C-alpha positions in Angstrom: 79.1 108.7 97.7 81.2 111.7 98.9 82.4 109.8 102.0 83.2 106.7 99.9 85.2 108.7 97.4 87.1 110.4 100.2 87.9 107.0 101.8 89.0 105.5 98.5 91.2 108.5 97.7 92.8 108.3 101.2 93.6 104.6 100.6 95.2 105.5 97.2 97.3 108.2 98.8 98.5 105.8 101.5 99.5 103.1 99.0 101.1 105.6 96.7 103.2 107.0 99.5 104.6 103.5 99.9 105.0 102.9 96.2 106.6 106.3 95.5 108.8 106.3 98.7 112.3 107.3 97.4 114.0 104.7 99.6 113.3 100.9 99.6 110.3 99.6 101.5 110.8 96.1 102.8 107.7 94.4 104.2 107.5 91.5 106.7 104.1 89.9 106.2 102.5 87.6 108.8 99.0 86.7 109.8 96.2 87.5 107.4 96.4 90.2 104.7 93.0 90.8 103.2 91.5 93.5 100.8 93.2 96.8 101.0 96.2 95.3 102.8 97.1 93.6 99.5 97.5 97.0 97.9 100.0 97.9 100.6 101.9 94.6 100.0 101.9 95.2 96.2 103.4 98.7 96.7 106.4 97.4 98.7 109.7 96.9 97.0 110.6 93.7 98.8 108.1 91.4 100.5 109.1 88.6 102.8 106.2 86.6 104.2 105.8 84.1 107.0 105.1 80.6 105.6 101.8 80.5 107.5 100.5 83.9 106.3 97.2 84.0 104.3 95.9 86.4 101.8 92.6 87.1 100.2 91.0 89.6 97.8 87.9 89.6 100.0 86.0 92.6 98.5 83.6 90.6 96.4 82.4 88.8 99.5 81.4 92.2 100.8 79.5 93.2 97.7 82.2 95.5 96.5 85.4 94.9 94.4 89.2 95.3 94.7 89.1 98.5 92.6 91.6 100.8 94.4 94.2 98.1 95.0 94.0 97.0 91.4 96.1 99.9 90.3 99.0 98.5 92.4 98.2 94.8 92.4 97.5 94.1 88.7 101.0 94.9 87.5 102.3 92.4 90.0 99.9 89.5 89.6 98.5 89.9 86.1 95.0 89.6 84.8 94.8 85.8 84.9 95.5 85.7 88.7 93.3 88.7 89.3 90.4 87.0 87.5 90.7 83.9 89.7 91.4 85.5 93.1 89.2 88.6 92.7 86.2 86.6 91.5 86.5 83.7 93.9 87.7 85.6 97.0 89.6 82.4 97.9 92.1 82.6 100.7 95.5 81.7 99.4 98.8 80.8 100.9 102.3 82.1 100.4 103.3 79.6 97.8 100.6 81.0 95.5 101.4 84.6 96.6 105.0 84.0 95.6 104.1 82.3 92.3 102.0 85.4 91.3 104.6 87.9 92.3 103.0 89.4 95.4 105.7 88.0 97.7 109.4 87.6 97.0 110.5 85.3 99.8 108.7 82.9 102.1 110.3 82.1 105.5 109.3 80.1 108.5 107.5 82.3 111.0 110.4 82.0 113.5 112.9 83.2 110.8 110.9 86.1 109.3 112.6 88.9 111.2 116.1 87.4 110.5 115.3 87.2 106.7 114.0 90.8 106.6 117.2 91.9 108.5 119.3 90.1 106.0 117.6 91.8 103.0 117.9 95.2 104.7 121.6 94.6 105.3 121.9 93.8 101.6 120.3 97.1 100.6 122.6 99.0 103.1 125.7 97.6 101.3 124.6 99.6 98.2 125.1 103.2 97.4 122.2 105.1 98.9 121.8 107.3 95.9 122.2 104.4 93.5 119.4 102.6 95.3 117.1 105.6 95.0 117.9 106.0 91.4 117.4 102.3 90.6 114.0 102.5 92.2 113.1 105.6 90.1 114.5 103.9 87.0 112.2 100.9 87.3 109.2 103.1 87.8 110.0 105.3 84.9 110.7 102.4 82.5 107.4 100.7 83.1 105.4 100.9 79.8 108.2 102.9 78.0 109.2 101.7 74.6 112.7 100.3 74.1 114.6 103.2 72.5 113.4 105.5 75.3 114.3 102.9 78.0 117.8 102.7 76.5 118.3 106.5 76.4 117.1 106.8 80.0 119.3 103.9 81.2 122.5 105.3 79.5 121.9 108.8 80.7 121.3 107.7 84.3 124.3 105.4 84.3 126.6 108.2 82.9 125.3 110.6 85.6 125.8 108.1 88.4 129.2 107.0 87.3 130.3 110.6 87.4 128.8 111.3 90.8 130.9 111.3 94.0 129.0 108.1 95.1 129.7 106.4 91.9 133.4 107.4 92.0 133.7 106.1 95.6 132.0 102.8 94.7 134.1 102.2 91.7 137.3 103.1 93.6 136.3 100.8 96.5 135.8 97.9 94.0 139.1 98.5 92.3 140.9 98.9 95.6 139.2 95.8 97.1 137.7 97.6 100.0 134.3 98.4 101.3 132.7 101.6 100.1 132.4 104.5 102.6 128.7 104.0 103.0 128.8 100.3 103.9 128.0 99.8 107.6 130.7 98.0 109.6 128.5 95.0 110.3 127.7 94.4 106.6 
């Protein structure tokens, strides 16, 4: 039991590191993603999968269950999908993965890297601090009641609008030019 607990806690730490990473984590998924790998996928901010990739919550086949990954997977796929795919341990394709919210985009295998690069370039066109703050805001708002969400949103927006990055971004927009942080190729 002590070794099993240590292994489970190590997996939680690894997945949390991805989930709580202050910068966006973009995943390119190909091949088979089974068991704990689905927790990793669920923790990523943007997931692009090859059309021929396969996924499976395979733990019940092994006489265990997808317990640790559930902390990260359930908010994405919901209880109804978890009931089906946890209990059947069916292998599913990317159309189903996209429908349940595990994957954002599905691309042909030969276009996977290009699609990921396109999304990374989209992130790089945004203010670096704004992206970090947006990621934090989404995490903080989960499960928060409306009035607290509104207070948090207004306070965050006021702070960012007043920041040097916010001032540069607004000036660039009004002056019809790229903001200072935008890479030349973007």
